[in-house]
N, C-alpha and C positions, 0 to 999 in steps of 0.2 A: 631603720631610717627615720630621721627626725621629722617632726610635723611640718617644719618649714620646707624641707626638701620635697616631701610628698606634695605639699601645696604648689611648689614651683613646678614639679613634674606634671601635675594635673593641669596647671595653667598652660604650660607649653603644649601639651597634647590638645587641649581645648582650642588654643589659638591656631595650631597647625591645621586642625580639622576645619576651623572657620575659614582660614585663608585658602585651603585646598578646594573649597567650593567654587573658587574663581580661577583655578589653575588647571591647565590641560597638559597632556603629553603631545608633542609635535613629532611626526615621523614621516619620512619620505622614502624609506627603504624597508626591506623585509625585517631587518634587525636594527636595534638601537633607536634612541629618541632623545629629544631635549624637552625642555618645558616651555610653556607659554602662559601668559596671563590674559584673562578676559578684562581688558582695560576699559572698554565701553561695550554696550550691548552690540553684539555682532562683530566686534573688533578685537583681535588678538594681537599681543605684542610678544615677540620671542627674540632669542639671540641670533643675530644675523649670521655669525660665523658658523653656527651649528645647523643652519638650514641649507642642506646640501643641494637641493634642486629647487627650481622655480615652479615646476608642475608636479602633479600627482602628490599633493600634500594632503595628509590626513591628520586629524587630531583625535585623541581619546578624551572625551568629556568626563567631568566628575561623576556622571551616572554610569560610566562604562561604555557608552555608545561610541563607535568609531565613525566619524563623519568627515566629508571632504572640506578643505579650506582652500581659498585662492589667495595668491600673493598680491598685495597692493603695491609694495615696494620695499626696497632695502636701503639702509644707510650704514655702510661699513664704518664710517667715521665715528658713530656712536654705538656700533654693534647692535643695532635694532632692526628688526624686520616686522612689518605689519601685515596681518592676514585678515581676510574677511571670512566669517563663518556664521551663517544665519542661526545655527543651533546654539551658538555660544551666547546664552542669555543671562548669565549670572556675573556681571562685572564686579570688580572689587568695590566693597561697600564704602570705604573711606580712604582718602589719600592723605598722607602725612606731609606736614610742612618740614622738610628736611633741613631748613635753615636753623632749626633749633637743636638738631642732633649734635652730640658731643662725643669725643673719643671716650671709650669705655662703655658706651651705651650698648646694651644687649640687643641683638637682632636675631630673627629667624629667617632663613631662606627656605621657602616652601616650593617644591617642584612636584612633578608627577611622572611616574613611569607608565609606559603603555600597558604593562601587564600586572604590576604589583601595587599600583595605587600611589598615594602621596608619599613623598620623601621630605625629610626636614633636616636642616643643619643649624645648630646653635652656634653663634659667634658673637664677636664684639666689634664695634667700630674702632678701627685702629688709627685712622687719620681723617681729619676734616679740614679741607682748605676752601677758601671762598670761591676759587676757580682754578682749574688746571686743565690744560689741553691734552688730549690723547696724542699719541705719537704721529697721528695723521691729521692733527690740527683742529679737531672738534673740541669746543669748550664744554666742560662739564661744570656746572655751577649750581650748588657746591659740588666739590669733588669728595666723594666718600669712599674710603677704602675699608674693606672688611677683613678681619682676621677670622676666616671661616674656611673649613675644608669643603670645597664645592665639587661634588661628583659630576661627571659629564651630563647625566640625565637631568640635573637641576639647573644647568645653564639656561638662562631665560626665565627662571622662576621669580616669584615675588619676594622682595625683601620687606619683612614685616617688623615694625618697631614694637617697643614694649607696650604700646597702647593698642596693638592689634591693627594698626593702620599700614597700608602699603606705601612705602617710601620710595620704591623704585624697582628696577629690574636688575637681577644679578647676572654678572658676566665675569669670567676670568680673563677676558680678552686683553685688558689693559693693565693687568696686575701681574707682577713677577711672582708674587705669593698671594694666596687668598683670592679675593675677588673685589670687584668694583660694583657699587650700587649706582646704576645710571639713574639720576634723580627724576622724580615724577615730572618736574618742570620740563626737563629735556625730552622725556617720553611724550608728553603732550605736544611739544613743539614738532617733534618728528612725525607723530601720528597726524597732526593737522596738515603738515606739508605733504606727506605722502598721499593722504586722502584727496588733497587738492590737485596735485600734479603727478603723482606716481613716482616721483623722485625728489631728491633734495637738491635745490640749486647750489652750485659751487662756482665760485669765481675762478678765472684762470688767466695766465699771462702768455702762455704759448712759448715757454722756454724750458730747456733742460738745465738744471743747476747741479753744482757739486761743491761741497765745502772746500775751503782753501785757507791755508795759514798765511797771513800777511807778513811780508818782510819787515823787519824792525825799522829800516830806513823809511819805508812807505808809511808805516804807522806814525812815525814822527812828523813826516811831511803833512799827513792828514790830521795830526793832533788827535789821534784816535786811541782810546784805551783798549778797545776790543782787539783781540789777537787774530780773529778769524772773520771770514766773510763768505760769500758764495760767488763762484765763477760761472758764467754762462757758457755751457758747452753745446747748446743746441737752440736754434731760434725757429719757431714754426712760421712758414711763409704766410703772410697776411694775418698773423695773429696779433693780439694787442701789443706785445713787446716789439714785434717787427715794425708795426705802424709807428711806434714811438721812437724808432731808430736804434733799438738795442742790438748789439752785435756779439757774435761769438768771441769770447775772451774778455768781455767786460766783467769787472768785479762789482757786484752789488753790495753796497755797504750800509744803505739805509732805505727803508720803505716807509715813506711819510716820516713821522717823528721817531720811528722805531728802528734801532740799529739792527743790522743783519749779521748774525754771528754763525748761523747754520741755516740749512735749507728750510727747516721747519719754521723759522722766523718769517719766511715768505708765505708759507702755507697758512699760517695763523691769520694772515691779513686778507685771506681770500674767502671769507664767509659770504653767505648769500646777500647780506645787506651791503656788501662792497660792490656788487655787480652794477656796472654803469657809472661808477664814480671815478673821477680822475685823481690819481695818486702821484705825488712827486717822489721819484726814485733817485737817490744819490748813487752814483757809480764812479768807478775809476777806469779810465781808458788811456793807455799809453803813459801811465804814471800820473795823470792829471785828473783831479776830481771835477765832475760835472753833474748836472741835474737834467732830468727829462720827466715829462708827465705821461703816465700810462692810464688809459681808460680800461678798467677791469672788465673783461668779457665774461660770458657765462659758458662754462664747460658744457659741451654737447652731451646729452644724456647717453651714458655708456662709453663716452670718450675718455681719453687719457689726459 
């Protein structure tokens, strides 16, 4: 083996050990586990989809001790869950500025199993976009896709850059292949919100929507290039849409300045910062275009 490969191998092992000092195994059942990262002293971040229960959560610390942890809150939109654990006192040493990451950059995903210790996967950044939303509307900025083979026990593990800094949390939840690095900026935002309120505020309209293809004649009448929109199939009594006069059968074609071509286009406009704001919605009723204003409500915690 060449000197260069030996040096690379030793460097990878060294950085894995260094990162593993801040990585725990998270388990809620007799078998199986995922990973979590000590993001702040006493605060753990893990993959939401892998956390199967809200109670009786335990973590295996880097020193091998198994201790209890309590759930602070979940955010399925970013696949993050936050736990409190007083014994988790070794947070990640340095956070990476992921805005400088580029496709082709090498990364390590470091996790931990409950019995065998640290696990590591070497991969590369395959895509970087300034922002992209998950399929349930949460923005990831930047959006970093990893070409890495991520075993289930490493979900929720730390993504480490070439400088040994934590650039985010690894999850396969939003990637057809490989994994996504939920960036540190998003992790901090979710941690702050969950510590403050126990949940992530989400806006809502109180409607059920379904995608629909617009007839060519209607598109010409509306002078609209987009071929699809969203049709209202349900209106919640006394919800924001009901108060604004929205009716079953209305076609929603624009939300503020943004055209609606699919249901997700509405979801993306319902972030926490939109709550309480009045938005002009353009719709079609009986073949005629009209506008109405809707004040975005806040979805009840645990509601649909």
